[in-house]
C-alpha positions in Angstrom: 123.7 86.6 109.8 123.7 82.9 108.5 126.8 81.7 110.5 124.9 79.3 112.8 122.0 78.4 110.5 121.4 74.8 109.5 120.2 75.1 105.9 119.0 71.5 105.9 116.2 72.6 108.1 115.1 75.5 105.9 111.9 73.8 104.7 110.8 73.1 108.2 111.6 76.7 109.2 109.6 78.1 106.2 106.6 75.9 107.2 106.7 77.2 110.7 106.8 80.8 109.4 103.8 80.1 107.1 101.8 78.6 110.0 102.6 81.5 112.2 101.6 84.0 109.4 98.2 82.2 109.1 97.7 82.5 112.8 98.6 86.2 112.8 96.1 86.9 110.0 93.4 85.3 112.0 94.4 87.2 115.1 94.6 90.5 113.2 91.0 90.0 111.9 89.8 89.7 115.4 91.6 92.8 116.8 89.9 96.1 116.9 91.5 99.6 117.1 89.8 102.9 117.5 90.8 106.5 117.1 89.0 109.7 118.0 89.4 113.3 116.7 87.8 116.6 117.6 87.5 115.7 121.2 85.6 112.6 120.3 83.3 114.1 117.7 84.5 111.6 115.2 85.5 108.0 116.1 86.8 105.5 113.5 87.4 101.8 114.3 89.4 99.3 112.2 90.2 95.7 112.5 93.8 94.5 112.6 93.8 93.9 108.9 93.3 97.6 108.3 89.7 97.4 107.3 87.5 100.3 108.6 84.7 98.6 110.5 82.8 101.5 112.1 82.6 105.3 111.8 80.8 107.3 114.4 80.1 111.0 113.7 78.5 113.5 116.2 75.4 115.1 114.8 76.8 118.6 115.4 79.3 118.0 112.6 76.6 117.2 109.9 76.2 120.8 108.9 80.0 121.6 108.9 81.3 119.6 105.9 84.8 121.0 106.0 85.4 120.3 109.7 83.8 116.8 109.3 86.2 116.0 106.5 89.3 117.2 108.5 88.3 115.3 111.6 87.4 112.1 109.6 90.8 112.1 107.8 92.6 112.6 111.1 90.8 109.8 112.8 91.3 107.4 109.8 95.0 108.2 109.6 95.4 107.7 113.4 93.6 104.3 113.4 95.5 103.1 110.4 98.8 104.1 112.0 97.8 102.0 115.1 97.1 99.0 112.8 100.4 99.4 111.0 102.3 99.6 114.3 100.6 96.5 115.6 101.3 94.5 112.5 104.9 95.5 112.5 105.3 94.6 116.2 103.6 91.2 115.6 105.8 90.5 112.6 109.0 91.4 114.5 107.9 89.1 117.4 107.4 86.2 115.0 110.6 86.8 113.1 112.5 87.3 116.4 111.9 83.6 117.1 113.6 82.6 113.8 117.2 83.5 114.2 116.8 87.1 115.4 115.6 88.4 112.0 114.0 91.9 112.2 111.9 93.7 109.6 
């Protein structure tokens, strides 16, 4: 893995990685992901950092607590899985530019 790596440039390489990581964090904060469950009765949105930023619940679910809970959990899990997949993909893209490293 390190056969062709020039260790004298390691500090420069680390600075580049840190700069790219900062840029990714800014980009993630501005991305938005949404997931629906129950044929759209529940919609949950999150930013790329994994913070839930919106929850939309159809009025028809307000009297059915159990269904609401199930659909809410499903939508939250789906949107967080999207965020995780996106973060992993972005990290692999960045690290791919530094000697082919993969997470």
